[in-house]
C-alpha positions in Angstrom: 0.0 0.0 0.0 2.8 2.4 -0.9 4.3 4.0 -3.9 7.6 3.4 -5.7 9.7 6.5 -6.2 12.7 7.1 -8.5 15.5 9.5 -8.3 14.8 12.2 -10.9 16.1 15.5 -12.1 14.1 18.7 -12.2 11.3 18.6 -14.8 12.2 20.1 -18.2 10.3 23.2 -19.1 9.3 21.8 -22.5 7.3 18.8 -23.7 8.1 15.7 -21.8 6.3 12.5 -20.7 7.3 11.0 -17.4 6.2 7.5 -16.4 6.7 6.3 -12.9 7.0 2.7 -11.7 3.7 1.5 -10.4 3.2 -0.4 -7.1 1.0 -3.5 -7.1 -1.2 -2.1 -4.4 -1.9 1.5 -3.3 -1.2 4.6 -5.2 -0.4 4.8 -8.8 1.1 7.6 -10.8 -0.6 7.3 -14.1 1.4 9.6 -16.5 2.0 13.2 -17.2 1.2 14.8 -20.4 2.1 18.1 -22.0 -0.7 20.6 -22.2 -0.9 23.3 -24.9 -1.0 26.1 -22.3 2.4 25.1 -21.0 1.2 23.3 -17.9 2.1 19.7 -16.9 -1.0 17.9 -15.7 -0.6 15.0 -13.3 -3.1 12.4 -12.1 -2.8 10.7 -8.7 -5.2 7.8 -8.3 -6.0 6.1 -5.0 -6.5 2.5 -5.9 -8.7 1.9 -2.8 -10.9 4.9 -3.0 -11.0 5.1 -6.8 -10.8 8.9 -6.7 -8.8 11.0 -9.2 -6.9 14.2 -8.3 -5.5 16.6 -10.9 -2.3 18.5 -10.3 -1.0 21.6 -12.2 2.3 23.5 -12.3 2.4 26.7 -10.2 1.6 30.0 -11.9 4.0 32.9 -11.7 1.6 34.6 -9.3 1.5 31.6 -7.0 5.3 31.4 -7.0 5.5 35.0 -6.0 3.1 34.6 -3.1 5.0 31.5 -1.9 8.3 33.4 -2.0 6.7 36.3 -0.1 5.6 33.8 2.5 9.2 32.8 3.2 9.1 29.6 1.2 12.1 28.2 -0.8 12.4 25.6 -3.6 15.4 24.7 -5.8 13.0 24.2 -8.7 9.4 25.5 -8.6 8.6 23.3 -11.6 8.7 20.3 -9.3 5.9 21.7 -7.1 2.5 20.7 -8.4 -0.8 21.7 -6.9 -4.5 21.1 -7.2 -7.0 23.7 -8.5 -8.1 24.5 -4.9 -4.6 25.0 -3.6 -4.3 28.1 -1.4 -0.9 29.7 -1.5 -1.6 31.8 1.6 -1.6 28.6 3.7 2.0 27.6 2.9 4.6 29.6 4.9 8.3 29.3 5.8 8.8 25.9 4.0 11.5 24.5 1.9 10.7 22.1 -1.0 13.0 19.6 -2.8 12.2 17.0 -5.5 8.7 16.3 -6.8 6.1 17.6 -4.3 2.4 17.6 -5.0 -0.1 19.4 -2.8 -3.9 19.0 -2.7 -6.7 21.4 -1.7 -6.2 23.8 1.2 -8.8 26.0 2.8 -8.7 28.7 5.5 -10.1 26.4 8.2 -8.7 24.6 11.2 -8.9 21.0 12.4 -9.5 19.8 16.0 -8.8 16.6 17.8 -9.0 16.2 21.6 -8.6 20.0 22.0 -5.6 19.9 19.7 -6.2 22.6 17.0 -4.3 23.2 13.8 -4.9 25.4 10.8 -4.9 23.8 7.4 -1.7 24.4 5.5 2.0 23.7 5.5 4.2 25.7 7.9 7.8 25.9 9.0 8.7 22.5 7.4 11.1 20.9 4.9 9.4 18.7 2.4 11.2 16.3 0.0 9.5 14.4 -2.7 6.1 13.9 -1.0 2.5 13.9 -2.0 0.3 15.9 0.4 -3.4 15.2 0.3 -6.3 17.5 0.7 -6.8 19.7 3.8 -3.6 18.6 5.5 -2.2 20.4 8.6 1.6 20.3 8.8 3.6 22.5 11.1 7.2 22.4 12.3 8.3 19.1 10.7 12.0 19.5 10.3 12.4 16.8 7.7 9.6 15.1 5.7 10.8 12.9 2.9 9.3 10.5 0.5 5.9 10.1 2.1 2.3 10.1 0.8 0.2 12.1 3.3 -3.5 11.4 2.8 -6.4 13.8 3.3 -7.1 15.5 6.7 -3.8 14.4 8.3 -2.5 16.6 11.1 1.3 16.6 11.8 3.0 19.0 14.3 6.4 19.2 15.9 8.2 16.2 14.5 12.0 16.0 14.0 12.0 13.6 11.1 9.5 11.6 9.0 11.4 9.8 6.2 11.4 6.7 4.0 14.6 5.2 2.6 14.9 3.4 -0.6 15.2 0.0 1.2 12.1 0.5 3.4 10.4 -2.8 4.3 7.8 -1.5 6.8 8.5 -4.3 9.3 8.2 -7.2 6.9 11.0 -9.8 6.8 11.7 -9.5 3.1 14.9 -9.0 1.1 15.1 -6.2 -1.4 16.9 -6.0 -4.7 20.6 -6.3 -4.1 20.2 -8.0 -0.8 21.5 -11.5 -1.3 22.5 -12.5 2.2 19.9 -14.1 4.4 21.5 -12.4 7.3 20.0 -9.2 5.9 16.5 -10.6 6.4 14.8 -9.4 9.6 13.2 -12.3 11.5 11.6 -12.8 14.9 13.2 -15.4 17.1 10.1 -16.8 18.9 10.0 -19.6 21.5 13.8 -20.1 21.8 16.6 -17.7 22.4 19.1 -19.4 20.1 17.0 -18.5 17.0 16.3 -22.0 16.0 12.6 -21.3 15.7 13.0 -17.9 13.9 10.1 -16.9 11.7 9.8 -14.3 8.9 7.2 -11.6 9.9 4.7 -10.1 7.4 1.8 -7.8 7.7 -1.3 -9.9 8.3 0.5 -12.7 10.0 -1.7 -14.7 12.4 -0.8 -16.6 15.5 -1.5 -19.9 13.7 1.0 -18.9 11.0 3.7 -18.3 13.6 2.9 -21.5 15.5 3.2 -23.7 12.5 6.3 -22.0 11.2 8.0 -22.2 14.6 6.8 -25.7 15.6 7.3 -28.1 12.7 11.1 -27.6 12.5 11.7 -31.3 11.6 10.1 -30.7 8.2 12.7 -28.9 6.1 10.6 -28.7 3.0 7.7 -27.2 4.9 10.1 -24.6 6.3 11.4 -23.8 2.8 7.8 -23.4 1.5 6.8 -21.1 4.3 9.7 -18.8 3.4 8.8 -18.9 -0.3 5.2 -18.0 0.5 6.3 -15.0 2.5 8.6 -13.8 -0.2 5.7 -14.0 -2.7 3.6 -11.6 -0.7 5.8 -8.6 -1.5 7.4 -6.6 -4.3 11.1 -6.8 -3.9 11.9 -3.7 -5.8 13.4 -0.9 -3.9 12.0 2.6 -3.4 8.5 2.4 -1.9 7.0 5.5 -0.4 5.9 5.6 3.2 2.2 6.4 3.9 0.2 8.2 6.5 -3.5 7.4 6.3 -6.5 9.7 6.3 -7.3 11.6 9.4 -4.2 10.4 11.3 -2.7 12.7 13.9 1.0 12.8 14.7 2.4 15.3 17.2 5.5 16.0 19.3 7.5 13.0 18.0 11.2 12.6 17.3 11.9 10.1 14.5 9.4 8.2 12.2 11.3 6.3 9.6 10.3 3.6 7.1 6.9 3.4 8.6 3.4 2.8 7.1 0.6 4.3 9.2 -3.0 3.6 8.5 -6.1 5.9 8.7 -7.3 7.4 12.0 -4.2 6.6 14.0 -3.1 8.8 16.8 0.6 9.1 17.5 1.9 11.5 20.2 5.3 11.9 21.9 6.9 8.8 20.4 10.7 8.8 20.5 11.3 6.5 17.6 9.3 4.4 15.1 11.5 2.7 12.6 10.6 -0.1 10.1 7.1 -0.4 11.3 3.6 -1.1 9.9 0.8 0.5 12.0 -2.6 -0.9 10.9 -5.5 1.4 11.7 -8.8 2.5 10.3 -11.9 4.4 11.4 -13.5 1.4 13.2 -10.2 0.1 14.7 -8.1 3.1 15.6 -4.5 2.4 16.8 -2.7 4.7 19.2 1.0 5.2 20.1 1.9 7.4 23.0 4.7 9.1 24.9 8.2 7.8 25.1 7.7 4.7 22.9 10.5 3.3 20.8 9.3 0.7 18.3 11.7 -0.9 15.8 11.2 -3.7 13.3 7.6 -4.6 14.0 4.0 -4.9 12.8 1.1 -3.5 14.8 -2.4 -4.8 14.3 -5.7 -2.8 14.1 -7.0 -1.2 17.2 -3.9 -1.5 19.2 -2.8 0.9 22.0 0.9 1.3 22.8 1.9 4.1 25.2 4.0 5.3 28.1 7.6 4.3 27.5 7.1 1.0 25.7 10.2 -0.5 24.1 9.6 -3.1 21.3 12.0 -4.6 18.8 11.4 -7.4 16.3 7.8 -8.0 17.2 4.2 -8.4 16.0 1.3 -7.2 18.1 -2.0 -8.6 16.8 -5.2 -6.6 16.7 -6.8 -5.0 19.8 -3.9 -5.6 22.1 -2.1 -3.2 24.4 1.5 -2.5 25.4 1.9 0.1 28.1 3.7 1.5 31.1 7.3 0.6 30.1 6.6 -2.9 28.8 9.5 -4.5 26.9 8.6 -6.8 24.0 11.5 -8.3 22.1 11.6 -11.1 19.5 8.0 -11.9 20.3 4.5 -12.3 18.9 1.6 -11.1 21.0 -1.9 -12.5 20.1 -5.2 -10.6 19.7 -7.0 -9.0 22.7 -3.9 -9.2 25.0 -2.3 -6.7 27.4 1.3 -6.5 28.5 2.4 -3.7 30.8 5.3 -2.9 33.1 7.2 -6.1 32.4 9.6 -7.9 30.0 8.7 -10.5 27.4 11.4 -12.0 25.3 11.5 -14.6 22.5 8.0 -15.8 23.1 4.9 -16.8 21.1 1.8 -15.8 22.9 -1.7 -16.8 21.7 -4.7 -14.5 22.0 -6.2 -13.3 25.3 -3.0 -13.0 27.4 -2.7 -10.7 30.5 0.6 -9.7 32.1 0.4 -6.5 34.1 3.2 -6.3 36.6 6.6 -4.7 36.5 8.5 -7.5 38.0 7.2 -10.4 35.9 9.4 -11.9 33.3 8.5 -14.2 30.4 11.2 -15.7 28.2 11.5 -18.4 25.5 8.0 -19.6 25.9 5.0 -20.8 23.9 1.9 -19.7 25.8 -1.3 -21.0 24.2 -3.7 -18.2 25.2 -6.2 -17.3 27.9 -3.2 -16.9 30.2 -2.3 -14.6 33.1 1.2 -14.0 34.4 1.2 -12.7 38.0 3.6 -10.3 39.7 7.1 -11.6 40.4 6.7 -14.6 38.1 9.9 -15.6 36.3 8.9 -17.9 33.5 11.8 -19.3 31.7 15.1 -17.9 33.0 17.8 -19.5 30.9 20.4 -18.9 33.6 19.8 -22.3 35.0 21.1 -24.2 31.9 24.4 -24.5 30.0 23.1 -22.6 27.0 20.2 -20.3 26.0 18.1 -22.9 24.2 15.5 -23.9 26.8 11.8 -23.6 26.3 8.5 -23.4 28.2 5.3 -24.8 26.6 2.0 -24.1 28.3 -1.5 -25.0 27.2 -4.3 -22.4 27.2 -5.5 -21.1 30.6 -1.9 -21.0 32.0 -1.9 -19.1 35.4 1.4 -19.0 37.2 0.8 -17.3 40.5 2.8 -14.7 42.5 6.6 -15.1 42.5 6.5 -18.4 40.6 9.9 -19.3 39.1 10.1 -22.1 36.5 13.0 -23.7 34.9 13.5 -24.7 31.2 12.5 -27.1 29.9 9.0 -27.3 31.3 5.6 -28.3 29.9 2.1 -27.9 31.2 -1.3 -29.2 30.1 -4.2 -26.7 29.7 -5.5 -24.7 32.6 -2.7 -25.3 35.0 -2.5 -22.9 38.0 0.8 -22.7 39.9 1.0 -21.7 43.5 3.7 -19.3 44.7 7.2 -20.8 44.9 10.5 -21.5 43.3 10.3 -24.6 41.2 14.0 -25.4 40.8 13.6 -28.5 38.6 12.0 -29.1 35.2 8.3 -29.9 35.2 6.1 -32.0 32.8 2.5 -31.8 34.0 0.1 -33.7 31.7 -3.0 -33.2 33.9 -5.3 -30.3 32.9 -7.2 -28.0 35.3 -4.8 -28.8 38.1 -3.2 -26.8 41.0 0.5 -27.3 41.2 2.1 -26.4 44.6 5.5 -26.6 46.2 5.3 -28.3 49.6 8.7 -27.3 51.0 7.9 -28.4 54.5 7.6 -32.0 53.3 10.0 -31.6 50.3 7.4 -32.7 47.7 5.6 -31.5 44.6 1.8 -31.6 45.0 -0.6 -31.7 42.1 -4.4 -31.4 42.6 -6.3 -32.4 39.4 -9.7 -30.8 38.6 -8.9 -28.0 41.1 -10.7 -25.4 39.0 -14.0 -27.3 39.0 -13.9 -28.2 42.7 -12.7 -24.9 44.2 -12.5 -22.1 41.6 -15.5 -22.3 39.3 -16.2 -18.6 39.5 -12.9 -17.7 38.0 -13.0 -20.5 35.4 -16.5 -19.5 34.2 -16.0 -15.8 34.4 -12.7 -16.0 32.4 -14.4 -17.9 29.6 -17.1 -15.2 29.5 -14.6 -12.4 29.7 -12.4 -13.6 26.8 -15.4 -13.9 24.5 -16.8 -10.5 25.6 -13.4 -8.8 25.0 -12.8 -10.2 21.6 -13.1 -7.0 19.6 -12.0 -8.4 16.3 -14.1 -7.3 13.4 -12.5 -9.7 11.0 -12.1 -13.0 12.7 -9.5 -14.6 10.6 -9.2 -17.5 13.1 -12.0 -18.9 15.2 -10.8 -18.7 18.8 -12.0 -21.2 21.3 -12.6 -19.7 24.7 -14.7 -22.5 26.3 -12.8 -24.5 28.9 -14.6 -27.6 27.7 -13.4 -28.1 24.1 -11.7 -30.9 22.1 -8.2 -30.1 23.3 -9.1 -30.1 27.0 -11.4 -33.1 26.8 -8.7 -35.1 25.1 -6.4 -34.0 28.0 -9.0 -35.1 30.5 -9.1 -38.6 28.9 -5.3 -38.8 29.1 -5.6 -37.7 32.8 -8.2 -40.4 33.5 -5.9 -43.0 32.0 -3.2 -41.9 34.4 -5.4 -41.4 37.5 -7.2 -44.8 37.2 -3.9 -46.7 37.3 -2.7 -45.1 40.6 -2.6 -46.8 44.0 -4.4 -44.5 46.3 -3.8 -44.3 50.1 -6.3 -43.6 52.9 -5.8 -39.9 52.4 -7.0 -40.1 48.8 -3.4 -39.4 47.6 -1.1 -41.2 45.3 2.5 -40.9 44.2 3.8 -40.7 40.7 7.2 -40.3 38.9 8.4 -38.5 35.8 6.6 -35.2 36.3 9.6 -33.4 37.9 13.3 -33.8 37.2 14.2 -34.3 40.8 14.4 -37.0 43.5 11.7 -35.7 45.7 8.1 -37.1 46.0 5.4 -36.1 43.5 2.0 -36.5 45.2 -1.4 -36.3 43.5 -4.2 -35.4 45.8 -8.0 -36.0 45.7 -7.6 -38.8 43.1 -11.1 -40.2 43.4 -12.8 -36.8 43.4 -10.8 -35.8 40.3 -11.8 -38.9 38.4 -15.4 -38.4 39.2 -15.2 -34.7 38.3 -13.4 -35.3 35.0 -16.0 -37.8 34.0 -18.8 -35.4 34.8 -17.1 -32.7 32.7 -17.1 -35.1 29.7 -20.8 -35.6 30.2 -21.5 -31.9 30.3 -19.4 -31.3 27.2 -21.2 -34.0 25.3 -24.7 -32.8 26.5 -23.9 -29.2 25.6 -22.9 -30.1 22.0 -25.9 -32.3 21.5 -28.3 -29.7 22.7 -26.7 -27.0 20.5 -27.0 -29.4 17.6 -30.6 -30.2 18.3 -31.5 -26.5 18.6 -29.6 -25.2 15.6 -30.9 -27.9 13.3 -34.4 -28.0 14.8 -34.3 -31.8 15.2 -37.8 -33.1 16.0 -37.1 -36.5 17.7 -34.5 -39.0 18.8 -34.6 -40.9 15.5 -33.8 -37.8 13.6 -31.0 -37.1 16.0 -29.5 -40.5 15.5 -29.5 -40.1 11.7 -28.0 -36.7 11.9 -24.9 -37.5 13.9 -21.7 -39.5 13.3 -20.1 -41.8 15.9 -16.5 -42.5 15.1 -14.7 -45.4 16.7 -12.0 -43.1 18.1 -11.7 -39.6 19.3 -9.9 -37.3 16.9 -6.7 -35.6 18.0 -6.7 -31.8 17.9 -4.0 -29.1 17.9 -4.2 -25.5 19.2 -3.2 -23.6 16.1 -2.8 -20.0 17.4 -6.0 -20.2 19.5 -8.0 -22.1 16.9 -8.5 -25.8 17.5 -8.0 -27.9 14.4 -8.0 -31.7 13.9 -4.4 -32.9 13.5 -5.4 -34.9 10.3 -6.4 -31.6 8.7 -3.1 -30.0 9.6 -1.3 -32.9 8.0 -3.3 -32.4 4.9 -2.6 -28.7 4.9 1.2 -29.3 5.2 1.0 -31.8 2.4 -0.8 -29.3 0.2 1.8 -26.6 0.9 4.7 -29.0 0.1 3.2 -30.2 -3.2 2.4 -26.6 -4.3 -1.4 -27.1 -4.2 -1.5 -24.3 -1.6 0.4 -21.4 -3.1 0.0 -18.5 -0.7 -0.4 -17.4 2.9 -3.9 -16.2 1.9 -4.7 -19.7 0.9 -3.6 -20.9 4.3 -5.8 -18.3 5.9 -8.7 -19.6 3.8 -7.9 -23.0 5.3 -8.4 -21.5 8.7 -11.7 -20.1 7.6 -12.9 -23.4 6.2 -11.9 -25.1 9.5 -13.8 -22.4 11.4 -16.9 -23.1 9.3 -16.6 -26.9 10.0 -15.8 -26.5 13.6 -19.3 -26.9 15.1 -19.8 -30.2 13.3 -16.3 -31.5 14.0 -16.7 -30.6 17.7 -20.1 -32.3 17.8 -18.6 -35.5 16.3 -15.7 -35.3 18.8 -18.2 -34.8 21.7 -20.2 -37.9 20.7 -17.1 -40.0 20.3 -16.0 -38.8 23.8 -19.4 -39.8 25.2 -19.4 -43.3 23.6 -15.9 -43.9 24.9 -16.8 -42.8 28.4 -20.0 -45.0 28.4 -18.3 -47.8 26.4 -21.1 -47.9 23.8 -21.4 -47.7 20.0 -24.0 -46.1 17.7 -26.3 -49.1 18.1 -26.3 -48.9 21.9 -26.7 -45.1 21.9 -30.4 -45.2 22.8 -33.0 -42.8 23.9 -32.4 -44.1 27.4 -28.8 -43.2 27.1 -29.6 -39.7 26.0 -32.1 -39.2 28.9 -29.5 -40.4 31.4 -26.9 -38.0 29.9 -29.3 -35.0 30.0 -30.4 -35.8 33.5 -26.9 -36.0 34.7 -25.9 -32.9 32.8 -28.6 -30.9 34.6 -27.4 -32.1 38.0 -23.8 -31.4 37.2 -24.4 -27.9 35.8 -26.5 -27.1 38.9 -23.4 -28.1 41.0 -21.2 -26.0 38.8 -23.4 -23.0 39.0 -23.6 -23.4 42.8 -19.8 -23.6 42.7 -19.6 -20.3 40.9 -21.6 -18.6 43.6 -19.8 -20.4 46.5 -16.3 -19.6 45.2 -17.2 -15.9 45.1 -19.0 -16.1 48.5 -15.7 -17.0 50.2 -14.5 -13.5 49.6 -17.5 -12.2 51.7 -17.1 -14.7 54.6 -13.3 -15.0 54.9 -12.4 -13.1 58.1 -9.0 -12.0 56.6 -10.8 -10.5 53.7 -13.4 -8.8 55.9 -10.9 -7.4 58.5 -10.1 -4.3 56.4 -13.8 -3.2 56.6 -15.4 -1.9 59.8 -18.8 -3.5 58.9 -20.7 -5.2 56.1 -22.1 -2.0 54.9 -18.6 -0.7 54.2 -17.6 -3.9 52.5 -20.7 -4.0 50.3 -20.2 -0.4 49.3 -16.5 -1.1 48.3 -16.8 -4.4 46.5 -20.5 -4.6 45.9 -23.1 -6.9 47.4 -22.8 -10.6 46.5 -26.4 -10.8 45.5 -25.9 -7.9 43.1 -23.0 -9.6 41.2 -24.2 -9.4 37.6 -22.1 -12.3 36.4 -23.4 -14.7 39.1 -27.0 -13.5 38.3 -26.5 -14.2 34.6 -25.1 -17.7 35.4 -28.0 -18.6 37.6 -30.4 -17.3 34.9 -28.6 -19.4 32.2 -28.8 -22.5 34.4 -32.5 -22.0 34.9 -33.1 -21.7 31.2 -30.8 -24.7 30.5 -32.7 -26.9 33.0 -36.1 -25.7 31.7 -35.3 -26.3 28.0 -33.6 -29.6 28.7 -36.5 -31.0 30.7 -38.9 -29.8 28.1 -36.9 -31.7 25.4 -36.9 -34.9 27.5 -40.7 -34.6 27.9 -41.4 -33.7 24.3 -39.3 -36.6 22.9 -40.7 -39.0 25.6 -37.3 -40.1 26.6 
């Protein structure tokens, strides 16, 4: 979305036709032609808006007025203007190269009490196109940029584009033959062994596949080729500042593409950056930021001293309060503030708010929250900087948790405060991991979330869905805690738990989960088994009820004929927050390697196809999970089986809903929570009454509706 420029001499005074190279996307110079009256007329076409602007050489009178206003130009023939150009609104400026200026009117623009008159003042302009009704003042150096309509720029030291500008994309330009000249992002591992090539529009799924499947050399080669195909490798593209964007009080903006309606104030340095922004998804960059070699998605907010180098921030995410993001990808709808994140791939819906937390060389699969003091992945505990942390979605390390490379965690693991000095491999989802120093043992409680923290589990699922602000959902993100990935992990957990020898305390020991000689104890084994089996039932019931409602199925026979029961559950992979069956990923990779899939756009279309199929695939998986749990097949899946399932599901969901309220009620009854308040009235006024909690009220109402509709179905179908 930018324009090629070429070095050129001053325009001859006589008949000449100039043709400029044309960019594939964006702005096109069409051609100039000699007019009988001695004027050169130029056309500038915006390929997106499909509008045409005419430009003319300055008249002698216009040149005289410009000179009187303190302007200078080495060749006034190079300055072209529209018919509604107002010479009185250009003062104390110096022009070099081909400069074209649109309409100017004696009006002012205002944004957040910031007012500027239209026109160009106290600035040096080199080879730029300035759109209609721009406001430019005190820009010391503005070079090779297309400034669209209604842009406001004030008090900037330098805005420039070089002839090798790549705008944050990891491409090689003409004359660059060494791969070392290619900018990459070294995610997941500090030694660069999982480096990916960034490009505008890159999704978390793209980064995951590129960084993960390193054993497939041909696939890696094809990924690079597809990235190279996305861009024109010619040198000399113009930078761009989109319509209605405001830039003020900044130091250096170099080789940067800026979309429409962006707001940039007080930035120290923006170099080799793409900033996506539009009227519905405005991006903002604030004071003290230094951003180099990166891509910023739509609707992002980055402010207050952020430092980011070699990075991608996906749409609707925030970096703030001195955050440092280096060699990392941050997924959609995430927030990082006050802390340091290095060499990491983070899927959507990530929260990390505290100054003393540190995340390094990690794959974090979304819906995660890193607490204060957490040190996730310090490589100072190994011989070389090549360790990794892999954590499934719902990863919650608590206050002052320190983890060692390499460590791996199933989905929805919460880790209690402590230094974990040995590597961990925890295959049980929804568990609480704690460091029992008094007894020198590692303690794991499976199904902890369901038994003791339902409020947080349910609220987080709701919160992530509610905060998903994406207008274009290129990947379907799964936020439900009961989904194909977690259900498969629950089955794996059941296989482990059912083989254990349990003592009178309901505990069992296991080996291989920590690289140490101390005991590893699993608590509440029987309760965990029962709870996990109940979650499988709820998952299956939910999917069946959704299927019945969406397809308006009339009776049990129609239901049986509409569903598939496979012999085995399918395996699934979390591809950037989107759950996709592993067989489909294998087919995708095969298509890429045999050149049937020829672009990253085609890969993104694959994501869309999988999103469309997800409901049916999830239903099939749910039914397979149910039949495996009940040890039945399609023939033995009877009306009585369905009735038993739905009856159990109602009871389980009532228990879960009660658990949501009970978990929150602890905050109102715990004496150590209440001791900071003189009385209940003060507490209720500060944190709100429990009975007024809107989320709990909604959950209770949803449960009532679920029960009513499910019982009505049982009665209607005569189950």
